[in-house]
C-alpha positions as CSV (number, residue, x, y, z in Angstrom):
1,M,-20.9,-78.9,-31.8
2,S,-22.1,-80.4,-28.5
3,N,-22.6,-83.9,-29.9
4,S,-20.0,-86.3,-31.3
5,V,-20.7,-85.5,-35.0
6,L,-18.7,-82.8,-36.7
7,P,-19.9,-81.0,-39.9
8,G,-18.7,-82.6,-43.0
9,R,-16.9,-79.5,-44.2
10,P,-13.8,-78.0,-42.7
11,V,-14.1,-74.3,-41.8
12,L,-11.6,-71.5,-42.1
13,L,-12.2,-68.6,-39.7
14,L,-10.3,-65.8,-41.4
15,G,-9.7,-62.9,-38.9
16,L,-8.9,-59.5,-40.3
17,D,-8.2,-57.2,-37.3
18,G,-9.5,-53.7,-37.7
19,L,-11.1,-54.2,-41.1
20,G,-14.2,-52.1,-41.1
21,Q,-16.4,-51.4,-44.2
22,E,-15.0,-47.9,-44.7
23,F,-11.5,-49.3,-44.9
24,L,-12.6,-52.1,-47.2
25,D,-14.4,-49.6,-49.5
26,S,-11.4,-47.2,-49.7
27,P,-9.8,-46.9,-53.2
28,L,-6.5,-48.0,-51.7
29,V,-7.8,-51.3,-50.4
30,A,-10.0,-51.9,-53.4
31,D,-7.0,-51.4,-55.7
32,A,-4.3,-53.3,-53.7
33,A,-6.4,-56.2,-52.5
34,P,-8.6,-57.7,-55.3
35,T,-8.7,-61.2,-53.7
36,L,-10.1,-59.8,-50.5
37,A,-12.6,-57.7,-52.5
38,A,-13.7,-60.7,-54.4
39,L,-14.0,-62.8,-51.3
40,M,-16.4,-60.2,-49.8
41,R,-18.2,-59.6,-53.1
42,D,-18.9,-63.3,-53.8
43,G,-20.0,-64.1,-50.3
44,G,-22.7,-62.9,-47.9
45,V,-21.6,-59.7,-46.3
46,A,-23.3,-57.9,-43.4
47,P,-22.2,-55.5,-40.7
48,L,-21.8,-56.9,-37.2
49,R,-22.0,-54.9,-34.0
50,S,-18.7,-55.1,-32.0
51,T,-18.5,-55.4,-28.3
52,F,-18.7,-52.5,-25.9
53,P,-16.1,-51.2,-25.8
54,P,-15.2,-52.1,-29.4
55,Y,-11.7,-53.3,-28.5
56,T,-9.6,-56.1,-29.9
57,A,-9.4,-58.1,-26.6
58,P,-13.1,-58.4,-25.8
59,A,-14.2,-58.5,-29.4
60,W,-12.0,-61.4,-30.6
61,T,-12.8,-63.2,-27.3
62,S,-16.5,-62.8,-28.0
63,I,-16.0,-64.1,-31.6
64,T,-14.2,-67.2,-30.4
65,T,-16.4,-68.0,-27.5
66,G,-19.9,-66.9,-28.8
67,V,-20.7,-65.0,-25.6
68,G,-20.3,-61.4,-24.5
69,P,-17.7,-59.8,-22.2
70,G,-20.1,-60.2,-19.2
71,R,-19.8,-64.0,-19.6
72,H,-16.3,-64.5,-20.9
73,G,-14.8,-61.8,-18.5
74,V,-12.5,-59.9,-20.9
75,F,-13.3,-56.2,-21.2
76,G,-9.9,-54.9,-22.3
77,F,-6.2,-55.7,-22.3
78,T,-6.2,-55.4,-18.5
79,D,-8.6,-56.5,-15.7
80,A,-10.3,-54.4,-13.1
81,D,-7.0,-54.4,-11.0
82,G,-4.9,-53.3,-14.0
83,H,-3.3,-56.6,-14.5
84,P,-2.8,-57.9,-18.1
85,V,-5.4,-60.4,-19.3
86,N,-4.5,-63.5,-21.2
87,D,-6.0,-66.9,-22.1
88,T,-6.3,-67.9,-18.5
89,S,-8.7,-64.9,-18.0
90,V,-11.2,-66.2,-20.5
91,A,-14.1,-67.8,-18.5
92,A,-15.8,-69.5,-21.5
93,P,-14.7,-72.3,-23.9
94,R,-13.3,-71.3,-27.3
95,L,-14.4,-72.6,-30.7
96,W,-11.4,-75.0,-30.7
97,D,-12.5,-76.4,-27.3
98,Y,-15.9,-77.3,-28.7
99,V,-14.3,-78.8,-31.8
100,G,-12.0,-80.9,-29.6
101,R,-14.9,-82.1,-27.5
102,A,-16.6,-83.2,-30.7
103,G,-13.6,-85.3,-31.7
104,G,-12.1,-82.8,-34.2
105,R,-8.8,-81.0,-34.5
106,S,-8.0,-77.3,-34.9
107,V,-5.1,-75.2,-36.2
108,V,-5.2,-71.8,-34.6
109,V,-2.7,-69.1,-35.8
110,N,-2.4,-65.6,-34.2
111,M,-5.7,-65.2,-32.5
112,P,-5.4,-62.4,-29.9
113,I,-5.7,-63.3,-26.2
114,T,-4.5,-66.9,-26.7
115,H,-1.3,-66.5,-24.7
116,P,0.0,-68.5,-22.8
117,P,-0.3,-71.3,-25.4
118,R,-2.1,-74.3,-24.1
119,A,-2.4,-77.8,-25.5
120,I,-5.4,-78.3,-27.7
121,D,-6.5,-81.0,-30.1
122,G,-4.3,-79.7,-32.8
123,V,-1.9,-76.8,-33.0
124,L,-2.0,-73.3,-31.5
125,V,0.2,-70.3,-32.2
126,S,-0.6,-67.5,-29.8
127,G,-1.6,-64.0,-30.9
128,M,-0.8,-60.7,-29.2
129,P,-0.1,-59.8,-26.6
130,V,2.9,-62.1,-26.0
131,P,5.6,-60.9,-23.5
132,P,9.0,-60.7,-25.2
133,G,10.8,-64.0,-25.2
134,A,7.8,-65.9,-23.8
135,P,6.8,-69.3,-25.4
136,Y,3.9,-68.8,-27.8
137,T,3.3,-72.2,-29.5
138,A,1.7,-75.5,-28.5
139,P,3.6,-77.7,-29.1
140,A,6.5,-75.6,-27.9
141,E,9.0,-76.9,-30.4
142,L,7.0,-75.4,-33.2
143,A,8.3,-71.9,-32.5
144,A,11.8,-72.6,-33.8
145,D,10.5,-73.8,-37.1
146,L,8.3,-70.7,-37.5
147,E,11.0,-68.3,-36.6
148,A,13.4,-69.9,-39.1
149,S,11.0,-68.7,-41.8
150,G,10.8,-65.2,-40.4
151,Y,7.7,-65.5,-38.2
152,T,7.0,-62.8,-35.7
153,V,4.0,-62.4,-33.4
154,D,3.5,-58.7,-33.9
155,V,5.0,-55.4,-35.0
156,A,4.4,-52.4,-32.8
157,V,3.3,-49.1,-34.3
158,R,3.2,-45.6,-32.8
159,E,-0.3,-44.1,-32.5
160,D,0.9,-40.7,-33.6
161,G,1.8,-41.9,-37.1
162,S,5.5,-41.0,-36.7
163,D,6.7,-44.4,-37.9
164,G,8.3,-44.4,-41.3
165,P,9.1,-46.8,-44.2
166,A,11.0,-49.2,-41.9
167,T,7.9,-50.0,-39.9
168,L,5.8,-50.5,-43.0
169,A,8.5,-52.9,-44.3
170,R,8.3,-54.8,-41.0
171,L,4.5,-55.0,-41.3
172,R,4.9,-56.4,-44.8
173,G,7.4,-59.0,-43.6
174,M,5.2,-60.0,-40.7
175,T,2.2,-60.4,-43.0
176,E,4.1,-62.5,-45.6
177,A,5.5,-64.7,-42.9
178,R,2.1,-65.2,-41.3
179,G,0.7,-66.3,-44.6
180,R,3.5,-68.8,-45.2
181,A,3.2,-70.2,-41.7
182,A,-0.6,-70.6,-42.0
183,I,-0.3,-72.5,-45.2
184,K,2.4,-74.8,-43.8
185,L,0.5,-75.6,-40.7
186,A,-2.8,-76.1,-42.6
187,T,-1.2,-78.5,-45.1
188,A,0.9,-80.4,-42.5
189,N,-1.9,-81.0,-40.0
190,A,-5.3,-82.6,-40.2
191,W,-8.0,-80.1,-39.1
192,D,-11.7,-79.4,-38.9
193,L,-11.2,-75.8,-37.9
194,L,-8.5,-73.5,-39.2
195,V,-8.2,-70.0,-37.5
196,V,-5.9,-67.5,-39.1
197,T,-5.8,-63.8,-38.0
198,F,-4.0,-61.1,-39.9
199,V,-3.6,-57.8,-38.0
200,L,-2.3,-55.6,-40.8
201,P,-5.5,-53.5,-41.3
202,D,-5.4,-52.6,-37.6
203,R,-1.7,-51.7,-37.7
204,L,-2.4,-49.4,-40.6
205,G,-5.6,-48.0,-39.2
206,H,-4.4,-46.9,-35.7
207,P,-1.6,-44.5,-36.9
208,W,-2.6,-43.7,-40.5
209,W,-6.4,-43.9,-40.8
210,K,-6.6,-40.3,-42.0
211,Y,-3.9,-41.0,-44.6
212,V,-5.4,-44.2,-46.1
213,V,-9.1,-43.5,-46.1
214,A,-10.4,-40.4,-47.8
215,G,-12.5,-37.8,-46.0
216,D,-10.0,-36.0,-43.8
217,P,-7.9,-33.0,-44.9
218,L,-4.7,-34.9,-44.1
219,Y,-5.6,-37.4,-46.8
220,D,-4.4,-35.0,-49.5
221,S,-1.1,-34.2,-47.8
222,R,2.3,-35.2,-49.1
223,A,3.0,-37.2,-46.0
224,A,-0.2,-39.2,-46.7
225,E,0.8,-40.0,-50.2
226,K,4.1,-41.5,-49.0
227,V,2.3,-43.6,-46.4
228,R,-0.2,-44.8,-48.9
229,E,2.7,-46.0,-51.2
230,G,4.0,-48.1,-48.4
231,A,0.6,-49.2,-47.2
232,R,-0.3,-50.3,-50.8
233,V,2.7,-52.7,-50.8
234,C,1.6,-54.1,-47.4
235,L,-2.0,-54.6,-48.5
236,A,-0.8,-56.3,-51.7
237,A,1.2,-58.7,-49.5
238,L,-1.9,-59.3,-47.4
239,D,-3.9,-60.0,-50.5
240,R,-1.4,-62.5,-51.8
241,A,-1.2,-64.2,-48.4
242,I,-5.0,-64.6,-48.3
243,G,-5.2,-65.8,-51.9
244,D,-2.4,-68.4,-51.4
245,L,-4.1,-69.5,-48.2
246,L,-7.5,-70.0,-49.9
247,A,-5.9,-71.8,-52.8
248,S,-4.3,-74.3,-50.3
249,L,-7.6,-75.2,-48.7
250,P,-9.6,-78.4,-49.5
251,S,-12.2,-77.6,-52.1
252,T,-15.0,-78.4,-49.6
253,A,-13.8,-75.8,-47.0
254,A,-16.1,-73.1,-45.9
255,V,-14.6,-69.6,-45.3
256,V,-15.9,-67.3,-42.6
257,A,-14.2,-63.9,-42.6
258,C,-14.7,-61.4,-39.8
259,S,-13.3,-58.5,-38.0
260,D,-13.2,-57.3,-34.4
261,H,-13.9,-53.6,-35.0
262,G,-13.5,-50.9,-37.5
263,F,-12.1,-47.4,-37.5
264,G,-13.3,-43.8,-37.8
265,T,-12.0,-40.3,-37.5
266,L,-11.1,-39.3,-34.0
267,R,-12.9,-36.0,-33.2
268,A,-12.1,-35.7,-29.5
269,D,-10.8,-37.5,-26.4
270,V,-13.0,-37.3,-23.4
271,F,-11.3,-37.8,-20.0
272,L,-14.3,-37.9,-17.6
273,D,-12.2,-37.3,-14.4
274,V,-10.7,-34.2,-16.0
275,A,-14.0,-32.9,-17.3
276,L,-15.6,-33.4,-13.9
277,A,-12.7,-31.7,-12.2
278,Q,-13.0,-28.7,-14.6
279,A,-16.7,-28.5,-13.7
280,G,-15.7,-28.3,-10.0
281,L,-17.6,-31.6,-9.2
282,V,-14.6,-33.6,-8.1
283,D,-11.0,-33.0,-7.1
284,A,-8.4,-32.9,-9.8
285,P,-7.1,-36.4,-10.7
286,P,-4.4,-37.9,-8.5
287,G,-1.0,-36.8,-9.8
288,A,-2.5,-34.1,-11.9
289,G,0.2,-31.6,-11.1
290,A,3.0,-34.0,-12.2
291,I,1.1,-34.8,-15.4
292,A,0.6,-31.2,-16.2
293,R,4.3,-30.4,-15.7
294,L,5.2,-33.4,-18.0
295,G,2.8,-32.1,-20.6
296,R,4.5,-28.8,-20.7
297,S,8.0,-30.2,-20.8
298,A,10.3,-31.0,-23.8
299,V,9.9,-34.7,-23.0
300,G,6.1,-34.4,-23.0
301,R,6.2,-33.2,-26.6
302,R,7.6,-36.6,-27.6
303,L,4.8,-38.5,-25.9
304,P,2.1,-40.3,-27.9
305,A,-0.7,-38.0,-29.0
306,P,-3.4,-39.4,-26.6
307,V,-1.0,-38.8,-23.6
308,R,-0.3,-35.2,-24.8
309,R,-4.0,-34.5,-25.1
310,L,-4.6,-35.9,-21.6
311,A,-1.8,-33.6,-20.3
312,R,-3.3,-30.6,-21.9
313,G,-6.7,-31.4,-20.3
314,V,-5.0,-31.9,-16.9
315,T,-3.1,-28.6,-17.4
316,A,-6.4,-26.8,-17.9
317,T,-7.8,-28.4,-14.7
318,T,-4.8,-27.5,-12.6
319,N,-4.8,-23.9,-13.9
320,R,-8.4,-23.6,-12.9
321,R,-8.2,-25.3,-9.6
322,G,-4.9,-24.0,-8.5
323,G,-2.7,-27.1,-8.5
324,G,-2.7,-30.9,-8.3
């Protein structure tokens, strides 16, 4: 789109965060999301290699810039100094920038790493991460209208799967409100590019992958059955939102659906600094003693699973080397 002529067809970029092929092929998704299944079946489908690392922040930034992390500069949710990344960290133009340069307009809804919202030729609703209470729309006055219909930027989930029905209900509400907002913005504004990202597959996959996709012993547990009941309702809401959105589009619109990464079974966490310390090649990680004590404490047992595993690894290191 480097010249002044736009394609004759409007384009919807439908983002489905965390929707890998295994998730899509699972009986739960196939049963609860027939519209999504038909969209994939009737179109051209192929696997795409994600970024390295296959994280949301660099992957969606690559999708929306057309270049890799080495050029757009986003490798995770933080930079090399540990500071959070955001739209100002992206060192390459986005799709909507190219559309604007070509004389077109865009409606962008919930694409990650688009905060703080900036004025574009069209409308932009920032996706995660958005600091609590921070503005997230351009134009700014759009936020009040979205929130009046129940819009929320994101719903946090615990990685250890300890969330219950209330979180699943919030995920459903977020998905439904996102669909309503996308349709309203798409029908109220002229656009050449429409970008809408749904994050539900990711929010289900992080804590409950072993519950919703067959193959793990936990899949047949009673807890998994309860989670799947709630997940099925959420996925049906996502499917309706996608179906209603597609029905609202001009008949000439082209649809490109994509994801940033998939999921798989976690077999092990590898903390290289801990492993090297256990081998006697480096000193124990800074603060290892404090981390080990935390891991053995009552408070430590309530920490997210990855932190508990790190604490156990550090505990083994400090036991071997005699302290932090």
